N, C-alpha and C positions, 0 to 999 in steps of 0.2 A: 925244818927251815924256819928262820926267824921272820917275824913280821916287821917291816920297816915303816917309817913314818912318812906322812904326806899331808898336805893341807886339804886334801879333797875328801877323805873318808874318815869319819869320826867313829870311834868305837861304840859310843852309846847309841848312835843311829844304827849301826850294825847289830848291836845287842837287841834293840827293839824289834828288828826284823826276825832275828833268831828266836826271840821270845814268842812271837806270833806263830812261827812254825812249831815250836814246842807245845804251845797252848792247844793247837789243833790236835796233836797226838793224844794229849791228856783228855781233852773234851770227848774225843771219840771212844774213850774207854767206857763212858757212862751214858752218852747221849741217846743210845738206843734203848736203854733200860725201861724208861717209862712208855716207850712206843711199841714194845714187844707185843702186847695184845692186838694192836691194830695191824702190825706187820703180819702176825700170825693169821689173822682173818683174811687179809687181802691176798696173801701168797699161799694160803692153805697149808700152813705148817702143822705138823702133829705136835702134841704137847711135849713129847720127848725130844724132838729135833729143834724146837724153837730156841733152846738155850745156846745152840751153836752160833747164833747170830752174835752173841757176846763172846763165847768161848773161842771161836775161830780167830778173832782178832787178838785176844789175849795170848793164845798159844803161839802164834807166829811172832807177835810183838816180843814176848819174853824169850822165845827160842832163838831168835836171830840177832839179838842185841849185841852179843859179844863179837859176832862176825862183822856186824856193822861198825863197831868201834875199831876193830883191827883194820878193816878196809879204809876207814877214814884216816887212820894214822899213816898208812902206806901209800895210798893213791892220791891223797889230797883231801882235806876236810871239806872245803867248799865244793869241790867236784862231787864228792860222795853225797853231800847234803842235797845237791841239786838232783841227783839220781833218785834219792829217797823221796824228795818232795814231788818230783814228777810222777813216780810210781804211786804215791799216796793220793795225789790229785786225780790221776786217771782211774784208780780203783774206786775212789769216792763217786765219780761219775757213773761207773759201772754199777755200784750199789744202788744208786738212785734209779737207774734204768732197769733193774732186775724185775723179772716177771715170774720167777719161780724160786723155790726155796734153795735148791742146790746152787743156782747161779749167785744168789745173794751171799750164801755161806762162803763160796769160793772167792768172791770179790772182797769180802771182809778179811779173808785170810791174806790176800794180796795186799790189802790196805795195811794190815799188821806188819807185813814185811817192809813196806815203804816206811812206816813209822820207826821200825827197828833200825833201818839204814839211816834215817834222818836224825833221830834224836841224839845218839852219841856223837855224831859229827857236829851237831849244833853246840852241844855242851862243851866239847873239847875245843871248839873255836873260842867260846867264851873264856875257857881256862887260859888260852894262849893270848887273848887280848888284854887280860887283866893280871897284873902281877899279884902274887900272894900277899895278903894284907888287907887294908881297908877297902881298896878298890874292888878286889875280888869278893870280899865278904859282902859288900853292897850289891854287887851283881848277882851273887849266889843267893842273897836274901830275897831279891826280886824273883829269881828263878824258883826258889822254894815256895814263895807265895803263889806263883803260877800253878805249881804242882798241887798245892793245898786247896786252891779254889777251883781248879779246872774240872774236877770230878763233879762238884755240885753245880757249876755253871752248865756243864753238859746236861744234867738232869733238867734244869730250868729251861734251857734252850730246846731240848727235846720235847718237853711238854708244850711249849709255846708253838713250835713248828708243827707238831702233830695235830694240835687243835685248829690252828688257823691256816695252815698251808698244806699239810699232808706229810706223812712220814718220809717220803722221798726227799724232802727238802732238808732233812737233817744231814743228808749226804751231799746234796747239791750245794749247800752252804760252803763246803770246802773248796769247790771248784774255782770260783772267782778269787778267793783268798790265795789259794795255791798258785794260780796262774800269775797273779800280781807278784807274789813272792819270787817266783821263778824269774821274772823279768828284773827284779831289783837285786837279787843276790849277787850276780856278777859285778854290779856297779858299786855296792857298798860293803860287801862282806869280804874280808881279807882271806887269801889262801894260805894254808900252812900244811906241812906234812912232816913225817919223820924222814930225816935224811939217811937213807940206807942204800948201799950199793946193790943189795939183793933184796927182792921183794917176795918173801915166802909167805904163803897164806895158811899153812898148816891145814890143808884141805881135809885130811883124815880126822884130825882133831875136831875141826868144825863140824864135820858130818856126825861123828859120834856124840859130841856134846849137844848139838842142836836137836838131833833125833831123840837122844836120851831125855832132854828136858821136855820135849813135846810129848813123849810117851808118859813121863811122870805126871805132867799136868793133865793129860787126857785120862789117865787111870784114876786120879783123884776126882776129877770132874765128873766122870761117868760112874763112879762107885755108887752114888745114890740111886742110880737107875738099875744097875746090875747086881749090886750087893758087894760088900767088901770081901766076902768069901767066895764070890763067883769065880769060875775058871778064867773068864775073860779078864777080870780085875787083877787076879794073881799073875796071870801070864804077862799082861802089859806092864805091871809093876816089876816083874822079874826082868823083862826086857829093858826097862828103864834103868834098873840097878846095874845090869850087865854093861850097858852102853856108857853109863856115867863112870863106872869103874874103869872101863877101857879108856875113856876120855882122860881120866887122871893119870893113867899109865902113859898114854901118848904124850900128854903135856909134860910129864917129868923127864921124857927122853928126847923130845923134839928140839931141834936146833933153834927154831923160831916159833915157839908155841903160841897158840891163840890166847891161852891164859897162863902166863908165867906164874907158877905156883909160889915162887918166893915173894910175890907181891903181898901175900898174906902175912909175911913177917912184920909188915906194918900193922901192928895190933889195932891201932885206931881205925884203919881202913876195914879190917876184919870185923871189928865191933860195930862200925857204922853200917856195914852190909847186913849183919845179923839184925840190927835194929830196923833197917829198911825192909827186910823180909817180914818181920813181925808187924811193922807198921802197915804194909800192904795187906797182910793176912788179917788184920783187925779192922782197919778203917775202910778199905775198899769193900770188904765183905759186910761191914756195918751198913754202908750205903745200899748194898744189894738187898739185905734182909729187911732193913728199915723200909725200903721202897715196897717190898712185897707186903709187909704189914699194913702200910697205908692203903694199898690198892685192894688187897684181898680181905682185910678185916674192916678197916674204916671206910672202904669204898671211895677213896679219893680218886679223882680223875687224874689223867696224865699231867695236866697243868697244875692242879692242886699239889700233887706230889712233888713236882719240880720246885714250885714256889716254897714248899715247906722246908726244903733243904737250903733255901737262901739264908736262913739263920746261921747255918754252919759256915757258909762261904763268907758272909759279912764279918762274922767273928774272926775267922782266920785272916782275912785281909786286914782288918783293923788292928790286929796284934802282930802282924808281920814285922812292922817297923821296930816295935819293942823287942821282938825276938832277935832281930839282926843287931840291934844296939847291945843287948845283953851278950850275944856271942862275941861281938867285937871287943867288949870289955874283958873277955877272957873266960867266959863261963859256958862254953859250948857243951861241955860234958853234963853239967847240972841242968842246963836248959833242955838238952835232949831227954834227960831222965824225967824232968817235969812234964815235957810234952807227952811222952808215952804214958805217964801216970794219968794225965788228964784224959787222954783218949780212952784208957782202960776204965776210968771212973765214969765217963760219959756213957760208954757202952753198957756198963753194969747198971747204971741208973735206968737205962732203957728196959731192963728186965721187968720193971713194974708196969709196963704197958698193959692196959685192960682191954676187954672186948669192946666196950662202949667208951672209948677214949676220945680225947680232943687234943688239938695241937698245943694250946697254951698250957693246959694242965699236965700233959703227959709226955710231950715230945720236945717242947722248946728248951727245957733245961738240959736234957741229954745232948741235944744238937749243939747248943752253945758251948757246953763244956768240951765236947769232942772237937768242935771247931777250934777252940782255943788250943787244944792239944796239937792239932795239925800245924798251927803256926809255930809252936815251940818245938816241934819234932822235925818237920821237913827241912827247915833251914839249917839247923846244926848238923843233921845227918848228911845233907848235901856237902857242907863244908868239911866235915870230918872225913868223909869218904874220899875227898880229893886233896886234903891238906898233906903236903909233903910228897905228893906224887910228881915224878919228873915229867918233863914235857913230852918225852917219847912214849909215855904210858898214859897220857891224858885220855885218849879214846878208849883204851882198855878199862880205866878206872870208871869213866862215866857209863860205859856199857855195862860193867859189872854191877854198879849201884842200881841202875834202872832195871836190869835183869832181876835183881833181888826183890825189888818192889813189885814188879809185875807178876813174877812167879808167886810171890807171897800172896798177892791179891787173888790169883787164880786158885791157889791151894786153899786159901781161907774161905773163899766162896764155896768151894766144893765141900769142905768140912762142915761149914755152917748149914749148907743145904742138906747134907746128910743127917746132921743132928736134928734139924727142924722136921725133915720128912719122917724120920724114924719115930720121933715123939708124937708127931701129929697122927700118924697111923695108929700108934698105940692108944691114943686118946679116942680116936674114932671107933676102934674095935671095942673099947670099954664103954661105949654109949654116949660119949660127949657130942654136943652139937658141933657142926663144922666150924663156926667162928671161934668157939672155945678151943677146939683142937688146934686150929691154925695159930691162935694166940699162944697156947702152951708150947707149941713147937718153936715159934719165934723167940719166946722168952728163954728157952734152953739154948738156942743158938746165940743169943746175946751174952749169956753167961760164958760160953766157950770163947767168943770173940773178945770179951773183956779180959779173960785170962791170957789169951794170946798176946794182947797189948802189954799186959803187966809183966810177961816173961822177958820183955826187952830190958827191963830195969836191971836185973842182975847181970845180963849180958853187957850192958853199957858200963857198969862199974867194974866188971871183971876184965874187959878188953880195951876200952877206950882209955888212952893215957893222956893226961893233961899236958905232959911235956911235949907230946907229939903235936898237940894243937897250939901250944903256946907260941911257936915260931910264927904261925899265921896271924894270931891276934896281937902279938907284940909289935908287928909292923904297921899297926894302925897309925895314920898320920892325921894331923889337924887339917891338912889341905890335900885334896885329891886332884892333881892336875889332869887335864884331859888331852893328852897328845893324840893327834890324828893318826889314822892307819891307812895303809894302802894294800892292794893285792900284791902277793908275791908269787910270781908264776913259776 
């Protein structure tokens, strides 16, 4: 259904509200990281179960994104956005009220479902409010900057709230913001949906794909604990492969599939999702391992750790405008490759971190370079993954892109943790001191994460086609009029 014009609702006002909702979901990916030791002590978590405070959110967030995008297209994007926002807000309140480890993990999982419902609906509304060209590139440039900065803002906010208010307030913060957004959405955000006579949700495909993705991420996340050759790891991986294979078979035969496989004929979309997977696998895991290095080796507090990542966030935000300008000039492909190269270079630079290091001498350089890389990577990846996508597939494309990034992050963290733990144990068994062993393990993890980022470069040049992007960048205009929008019921 098309969005009509009205003097009462302006698209940039609606965009600002959608951006706030999106920012909440990104911040919550990392806001708990620096608070984990405090949460663990207060709720009596075991060392092996504490990671589920992070993993439960990532699993459900990544696993339900495609279903959320499909629901947004068929049921109405604004309506689904409000459902996701309400669920996310209620789950945030439950997280803050948690008095036991199991309750907190369960609430985090529900919070991830809310984010998965909310995010693709919000992005597909943005896609439908702005026509392809300069206006959409500007909006997606801001959207990409939010994604690039949200993770580090989460770390800073988590450190501040943990020190001065208590870890519960990292969750309570979402409640008034979410409640205000719920009141404003019906008034300023336009409704849109796919005009269809029949609304089929491909329930079997959704079940197979979602459970398969959850099993895959769970197997990789838990492999450091049980071992890659353990019966549990092999069995869960086998189950994931079987379900994901079944998902592909179902999607190839379904009349209204959750993931229409022909969408990957858009090679630029396929390349952007490959780059998004590797971006999540490198940068999000870099934040995770870098945070562990600062807290376990350098003995930084939660607040010091959060503030250290401010260098990355400031650099990313400062360069977002330049990135958007370069993309609009027609260089999305090369800007994307430069961004992933910078992320890889920054992470590899971090392999030199010593046992007795300091921020300026050992971390500032890698953080700034990686931050620059996020500015030049997130924005063109967001544009490339959606350029040329038709209106009726907007929810699908946005859900697919975010699924790639979140699953990449979960898998990257699991791989990096496994590498770090394995090398650390080897060094401890050979007689090294604990700080030296930790540092050696983290250095090896940084090498792997840098390589993951650099793998995106050949994928970009092999799959992303300049001619598939040129239609979007050629429509750049000298003046971007601001027609107003209204709800379409």
